[in-house]
N, C-alpha and C positions, 0 to 999 in steps of 0.2 A: 597135398604137395603142390606148391606154386610152380608155374612154368619155369622160372629160373632154377628152382631146386631140382626140378626134373632134368633140366639141361646139365646142371652140375653132375648129377648122377650118371647121365649118358656119357659125359666126357670121362668121368672117373672109370667107367667100365669099358672104354674104348680099347680095342686090341688090334686096330687096323694095321699097325706097324709091327706086330709081333714077328712075322717072318724077317723083316728088315733088321730088327734089333738082334734077333737070334744069329744073324750072319755077321755081326760086328765082332771086333776083337773082345768086347766085353760079354757078348752072348747073353744079354740080359733080357728080362721080360718087360713089357710096358708097365709104367707106373705113372699115370697122368697126375700132375700136380696142379690142382684147380683151386684158384683163390680169388673169388669175387662174389659180390652181392649186387643186386640191381641198383641200389641207391648210392654206390661209391661215388666220391667226388673227384678222385684222381685215378687215372688209368696209367699204369706202368706197363708199357708194351716192350717186353724183353725178347730174347732170342730162343733159348731152350734151357731147361734145367741142366746143371752139371751133375757129376757123380755124387757130390755131397748132398745136393738137393734131392736127387733120386733116393738116397738113403734116408733122408729126414722126412720127406713128404711135405716140406714147407719151402716156399720160394726164397731164394737169396739167403740161405743159411750157410754162407761161405764168405771168404774175404771180399768177393765182389759185392755182396750184400752190405758188408760193413762200409765199404767205400761209397756205395750208392746212397745209403742212409745219411752218410756225412755230406754228400753232395746236396741232398734234399733238405738237410737240417732237421731231420726227424729222428726220434728214438724208435726202438723196436716195437714198443707198445702201440704207438700211432701207426707205424708202417704196417703192422700185421692186423690192424683193425679193418676188417673187410667193409665196414660202413664208410671208411675213409679212402682206402686204397684197393683198387682191383688190380691184380697182377696177372696179365695175360701175355704169355710168351708166344712166339711164332710157332712153337711146338710145345705141347704140354708135357712131353716125356723127354728124358735124357736120351739123346740120339746115339750115344756110344762113342767109342774111340776108333780112330783109324789105326793102321799098322804102326804109325809113329807116336801113338798115344795122344794124339791131338783130338779135340772134340770134333765130331762130325757136324755138318750144318744141320739146322732143323729141317726135317722132311716137309716139303711144301704141302703134301697131302693133308697135314694136320690143319694148317691155316685154311686151306681150301674147304675142308670138311666142317670146321667149327667156327671160324672167325665171324662170319656174317651173323650167325645166330647169337654169338656171345655179345657182339657189339649192339645188336638190337635189344638184347636183354638188359644191357647196362643203361640204356636210356641216355640222358644228357650228362656226361661227365664234364667237369669244368676245366680240367687240365689233363693233357695227354703228354706223357714223358716217353720218348722213343729211345730205347737203349740198344745201340749197336746197329750195324749196317743192314741186317735182315729186317729189322723193324722199320728203319728209315725207308727202305725200298717198298715195303708192303703198304705203309701208311701214307707216304708222301709221293710214291711213284718215282720215276726217273732212275738214273744209274750213277748219280754223283757219288764220289767217294765220301768216306766218313768225315774227313777234314773239311772238305768244301761244304757238306751239309751242315755240320755243326757250326762252322764259321758263319753260315747264313742264318743262324738261329732267329734273328730278329724278323726275318720274313715270315716266320711261323708263330712267333710269340704274340700275345701272352697265352694263347690256348694250347699251343704245341711247343715242346722243347726237345729237339733232337740232341742226344748225348752220345759220346763214345761209350763203348762197353766199359764198365768199371773194373774189369779184370786187372789183376796185378801185372798181367802181361803187357798192358797198355801204359805202364809207368813211363817208358821212354817217350811215348806219344805225348803224355801230359807234360813232361819236362821240355819237350820241343815246342809245344803249343801253350805257352804261358798265358795267352789271352783267354783260354778256356776258364782257368781259375779266377782270373782277374775280372772278366766281363760277364761270362755266362753264369757261373755259379751264384754270384750275388743276386742276379736277376731271377734265377730259378728259385733260390731260397725265399726271396720276397714273394714270389708268386705262390709258392706252396703255402706260406704263412697266410696270405690273403684268402686262399681257398679254404683253409682249415679253420679260420676264425669266424 
């Protein structure tokens, strides 16, 4: 077993958050969703699996994933090819819901425990796609809001593209910020094509 395969097994068997998840409204057990190989060309740094991903065991198997793949200009076959895409959320497990049935934030302990080792195992990815505020803060530092960070995308391109979360809850944000679809998405799709060809 390679070092990367060993790391994947370690993460899949992680139960560090079991008491935390048992205390949520969903009272669920950990189920880390791990999706990477060391030679991946593109890193998608997300937030945390939702309930559907927790059930499926595959990242972005929900409407957010449909929207994200559209943003990237890739089909499911390419997106789920681990030699092309590594999908590393800020927490590998579904964090659960709060009393209002809203997703809880990704527990910081997950990134603190695993991210340095995962990033070292990935080697040199050519493109990093940061999905949502939690990924922005972890990978870019600072406390800028999502709109400011995404609007400033050219400061990080062509290697890094910060994106809003593709959740359908952000549809109002997308309608208010038409520059995202007009300016960011064409540049992002072009960069994805460059990296994958």
